[in-house]
C-alpha positions as CSV (number, residue, x, y, z in Angstrom):
1,M,0.0,0.0,0.0
2,K,2.7,2.4,0.9
3,R,4.4,1.8,-2.4
4,M,1.3,2.5,-4.3
5,I,0.8,5.8,-2.3
6,F,4.4,6.7,-3.0
7,A,4.0,6.1,-6.7
8,F,0.8,8.0,-6.9
9,L,2.5,11.0,-5.1
10,C,5.4,10.9,-7.5
11,L,3.1,11.0,-10.5
12,V,1.1,14.0,-9.1
13,I,4.4,15.9,-8.3
14,S,5.9,15.1,-11.8
15,G,2.7,16.1,-13.5
16,G,2.6,19.3,-11.6
17,T,6.2,20.1,-12.5
18,F,5.5,19.1,-16.1
19,A,2.5,21.5,-16.3
20,Q,4.4,24.2,-14.7
21,Q,7.2,23.8,-17.2
22,K,4.8,23.9,-20.1
23,N,3.3,27.1,-18.8
24,Q,6.8,28.6,-18.5
25,N,7.6,27.7,-22.0
26,L,4.3,29.2,-23.3
27,N,4.8,32.3,-21.3
28,S,8.4,32.8,-22.7
29,M,7.2,32.1,-26.2
30,I,4.5,34.8,-26.0
31,A,7.0,37.2,-24.5
32,T,9.3,36.5,-27.4
33,E,6.5,37.3,-29.9
34,Y,5.9,40.7,-28.2
35,N,9.7,41.4,-28.2
36,F,9.7,40.5,-31.9
37,A,6.9,43.1,-32.6
38,K,8.5,45.7,-30.4
39,S,11.8,45.2,-32.1
40,A,10.2,45.8,-35.6
41,S,9.0,49.2,-34.3
42,E,12.5,50.0,-33.1
43,I,14.9,48.7,-35.7
44,G,12.6,48.1,-38.7
45,T,10.8,45.0,-40.0
46,H,13.6,43.7,-42.0
47,D,16.3,43.7,-39.2
48,S,13.7,42.4,-36.7
49,F,12.9,39.4,-38.8
50,L,16.6,38.7,-39.3
51,K,17.1,38.9,-35.5
52,F,14.4,36.4,-34.6
53,I,14.3,34.0,-37.5
54,A,16.0,30.5,-37.1
55,D,18.9,29.5,-39.3
56,D,16.5,27.1,-41.2
57,G,13.4,29.5,-40.9
58,I,11.1,29.5,-43.9
59,L,9.6,32.6,-45.5
60,F,7.4,32.8,-48.7
61,R,9.1,35.1,-51.2
62,P,7.0,34.2,-53.1
63,T,7.6,30.4,-52.8
64,P,9.1,28.8,-49.7
65,V,12.8,29.9,-49.3
66,N,15.4,30.0,-46.5
67,G,14.3,33.2,-44.7
68,K,17.8,34.1,-43.3
69,K,19.4,33.8,-46.7
70,F,16.7,35.8,-48.4
71,L,16.8,38.6,-45.7
72,N,20.6,38.8,-46.0
73,E,20.5,39.2,-49.7
74,N,17.5,41.6,-49.8
75,N,17.6,44.6,-47.7
76,K,15.7,47.6,-49.2
77,P,15.5,50.7,-47.0
78,S,12.0,51.3,-45.7
79,N,10.4,53.6,-43.2
80,S,7.1,51.5,-43.1
81,L,5.8,50.0,-39.9
82,L,4.5,46.4,-39.5
83,S,2.8,45.9,-36.2
84,W,1.1,42.9,-34.7
85,Y,0.2,41.0,-31.5
86,P,-0.9,37.3,-30.7
87,D,-4.5,36.4,-29.7
88,M,-4.0,32.7,-29.9
89,T,-1.2,30.4,-29.1
90,F,-0.1,26.8,-28.1
91,V,3.1,25.1,-27.2
92,A,3.9,21.4,-27.5
93,R,4.1,19.2,-24.4
94,A,7.9,18.9,-24.9
95,G,8.2,22.7,-25.0
96,D,10.2,22.6,-28.2
97,L,7.6,23.9,-30.8
98,G,4.8,26.2,-30.5
99,F,2.8,28.7,-32.5
100,T,1.3,32.2,-32.3
101,T,-1.4,33.9,-34.4
102,G,-3.2,37.2,-34.3
103,P,-3.9,40.4,-36.3
104,W,-1.4,42.6,-38.0
105,E,-1.5,46.1,-39.6
106,W,0.9,48.0,-41.8
107,R,1.6,51.7,-42.0
108,R,3.4,53.5,-44.8
109,S,5.5,55.4,-42.3
110,K,6.1,55.1,-38.6
111,T,4.6,58.5,-38.1
112,D,1.4,57.7,-39.9
113,S,-1.7,57.7,-37.5
114,S,-3.7,55.2,-39.5
115,A,-2.9,51.8,-41.1
116,L,-3.4,51.1,-44.8
117,A,-3.3,47.3,-44.7
118,F,-4.6,44.6,-42.3
119,G,-4.5,40.9,-41.9
120,N,-3.5,37.9,-39.7
121,F,-0.2,36.2,-39.2
122,C,0.7,32.7,-38.1
123,T,4.2,32.0,-36.8
124,V,5.8,28.7,-35.6
125,W,8.5,29.0,-33.0
126,Q,11.1,26.5,-32.0
127,K,13.3,26.5,-29.0
128,Q,16.9,26.5,-29.8
129,S,19.8,24.7,-28.1
130,N,20.6,27.8,-26.2
131,G,17.1,28.0,-24.8
132,E,16.0,30.9,-26.9
133,W,12.9,31.0,-29.1
134,K,13.4,31.5,-32.9
135,F,10.7,31.3,-35.5
136,V,10.9,28.6,-38.1
137,I,8.1,29.7,-40.5
138,D,5.9,32.7,-40.9
139,I,3.0,33.3,-43.1
140,G,-0.2,35.5,-43.1
141,N,-3.2,36.6,-45.0
142,Q,-4.8,40.0,-45.9
143,N,-8.2,41.2,-45.2
144,D,-10.2,44.4,-44.6
145,K,-9.9,46.6,-41.5
146,P,-11.4,44.5,-38.7
147,L,-14.6,45.7,-37.2
148,S,-13.3,45.0,-33.7
149,E,-10.0,44.2,-32.2
150,P,-9.2,40.6,-30.8
151,T,-8.1,40.4,-27.2
152,A,-4.3,40.4,-26.9
153,L,-2.7,37.6,-25.0
154,Q,-0.9,38.5,-21.8
155,Y,2.3,37.1,-20.3
156,Q,3.9,37.4,-16.9
157,T,7.2,39.2,-16.8
158,E,8.1,38.0,-13.4
159,S,7.9,34.4,-14.6
160,L,10.4,35.0,-17.2
161,T,13.8,33.3,-16.4
162,Q,17.1,33.0,-18.2
163,P,16.9,30.5,-21.2
164,Q,18.0,27.0,-20.2
165,L,20.5,25.3,-22.4
166,I,19.0,22.3,-24.2
167,K,21.3,19.4,-24.8
168,R,20.8,16.7,-27.4
169,M,17.6,18.2,-28.7
170,R,15.7,15.8,-30.7
171,R,14.8,16.7,-34.4
172,E,11.7,14.7,-35.3
173,K,10.9,14.1,-39.0
174,P,7.4,15.3,-39.9
175,D,6.6,12.1,-41.9
176,E,3.4,11.4,-40.0
177,L,2.1,14.9,-40.8
178,L,3.1,15.0,-44.4
179,T,1.4,11.6,-44.8
180,L,-1.7,13.2,-43.3
181,D,-1.6,16.1,-45.7
182,K,-1.5,13.6,-48.6
183,Q,-4.4,11.7,-47.0
184,F,-6.4,15.0,-46.8
185,K,-5.9,15.4,-50.6
186,V,-7.2,11.8,-51.3
187,I,-10.1,12.1,-48.9
188,S,-11.2,15.6,-50.3
189,E,-11.2,14.1,-53.8
190,K,-13.7,11.4,-52.7
191,M,-15.8,13.2,-50.1
192,G,-15.5,16.9,-51.2
193,V,-13.8,19.7,-49.4
194,K,-16.6,20.6,-46.9
195,E,-17.0,17.0,-45.6
196,T,-13.1,16.6,-45.4
197,Y,-12.6,19.6,-43.3
198,K,-15.3,18.5,-40.9
199,K,-13.0,15.4,-40.1
200,F,-10.0,17.6,-39.4
201,V,-11.3,20.7,-37.4
202,N,-12.9,21.4,-34.1
203,E,-14.4,24.5,-32.5
204,E,-11.0,26.0,-31.9
205,S,-9.7,25.6,-35.5
206,R,-9.0,28.7,-37.4
207,I,-8.8,29.1,-41.3
208,L,-7.1,32.2,-42.7
209,R,-7.8,33.2,-46.3
210,D,-7.2,36.4,-48.2
211,G,-10.1,38.7,-48.4
212,V,-12.0,37.3,-45.3
213,F,-11.8,37.6,-41.6
214,P,-10.6,34.5,-39.6
215,I,-13.1,31.6,-40.1
216,V,-13.3,29.9,-36.6
217,G,-15.0,26.9,-35.5
218,L,-17.0,24.0,-37.0
219,K,-20.0,26.0,-38.3
220,Q,-18.1,28.9,-39.8
221,I,-15.6,26.5,-41.4
222,S,-18.4,24.3,-42.7
223,D,-20.4,27.3,-44.1
224,Y,-17.3,28.8,-45.7
225,F,-16.4,25.6,-47.6
226,S,-20.0,25.1,-48.5
227,T,-19.5,28.0,-50.9
228,Q,-16.2,26.8,-52.3
229,T,-16.7,24.9,-55.5
230,S,-13.2,25.0,-56.7
231,K,-10.9,21.9,-56.5
232,M,-8.0,22.2,-54.1
233,N,-4.8,20.3,-54.6
234,F,-2.3,20.6,-51.6
235,K,1.2,19.9,-52.4
236,P,3.2,19.4,-49.2
237,V,6.9,20.3,-49.2
238,G,8.1,20.1,-45.6
239,G,7.3,20.7,-42.0
240,K,8.3,19.8,-38.4
241,I,6.8,17.9,-35.5
242,S,7.6,18.2,-31.8
243,S,9.6,15.6,-30.0
244,S,6.4,14.9,-28.0
245,K,4.6,14.3,-31.2
246,D,1.5,16.3,-30.1
247,F,2.1,19.3,-32.3
248,G,3.6,20.1,-35.7
249,F,3.2,21.9,-39.1
250,T,3.3,21.3,-42.8
251,Y,3.7,23.8,-45.6
252,G,3.9,23.7,-49.4
253,G,2.0,24.7,-52.5
254,L,-1.8,24.9,-53.1
255,E,-3.3,24.8,-56.6
256,I,-7.0,26.0,-56.7
257,T,-8.8,25.2,-60.0
258,N,-12.1,26.7,-60.9
259,Q,-14.4,23.7,-61.9
260,E,-16.1,25.7,-64.6
261,S,-13.4,27.8,-66.2
262,K,-10.7,25.1,-65.5
263,L,-8.4,28.0,-64.7
264,S,-5.9,27.6,-61.8
265,E,-4.3,29.9,-59.3
266,Q,-1.2,29.1,-57.2
267,F,-1.1,29.6,-53.4
268,N,1.3,29.0,-50.5
269,Y,-0.1,27.1,-47.5
270,M,0.9,26.3,-43.9
271,R,-1.2,23.9,-41.7
272,I,-0.8,23.8,-37.9
273,Y,-1.7,20.4,-36.4
274,K,-2.4,19.6,-32.8
275,K,-3.1,16.2,-31.2
276,N,-6.7,15.9,-29.8
277,G,-6.6,12.5,-28.0
278,K,-5.4,10.1,-30.6
279,H,-6.3,12.2,-33.5
280,W,-4.7,15.2,-35.3
281,V,-6.8,18.3,-35.9
282,I,-6.0,21.4,-37.7
283,A,-5.4,24.3,-35.3
284,V,-4.7,26.9,-38.0
285,E,-4.5,26.7,-41.7
286,V,-3.3,29.7,-43.8
287,A,-3.4,30.0,-47.5
288,N,-2.4,33.0,-49.6
289,K,-2.0,33.8,-53.2
290,R,1.5,33.7,-54.6
291,E,2.7,37.1,-55.7
292,K,4.1,37.2,-59.3
């Protein structure tokens, strides 16, 4: 009996410690997102992106490229201001991967009182071996000026500690999620887009598309794809998965073909996956048209 009680207490203590560590990771990741945005207002968007991107970070310019290499080779002087903040986030159980998403706005000049462009971003962060967060992929959409402002996430400054060094960090291959993306394509060809998304989303899921505000939850997503008659062909290129295998993302190209005119348009996409029990669900999916 004593052994059983001791084992139970160890489980409770380890569970509490684990939850505390996850909250600390989430808190520090949110803080990094705010520092990223603050840096953009101080040193400019280009230099801020270069400061916070991982060595293998992906940007879409217009197709997926190594973001650090692109930023180092393309630095045009600009006085514009890109500002943003997170209103939704998640971190993997292992604390090695997480994402943030929320609204952004763009001003032609830092001194302008009103913004000229609006949209939503989605960024995946990965904890580096030195304990710091760097983003590994960033994408967004554009829409009209929102009618109301989403509630910004908060973080606790007193809970921030010095980054802890990570030894022997595991780099998991995203094969499971890439396979899932391919299955998504096959299922959609058989069942249709609307019914397929029903199998992959829940009430927290968020779809980001150019020209529309964030589409959130089962009903909104179902209603949106009920109006979409075009054929969607996702072409996954890569991604990452957390070492705890409860969170990850895929990205690649998306071809949307009009069923009547047979004309096709090319898009980029990124899909955030979270584990819901034994099943993967889409937390956020972003698709934006490739600029020519």
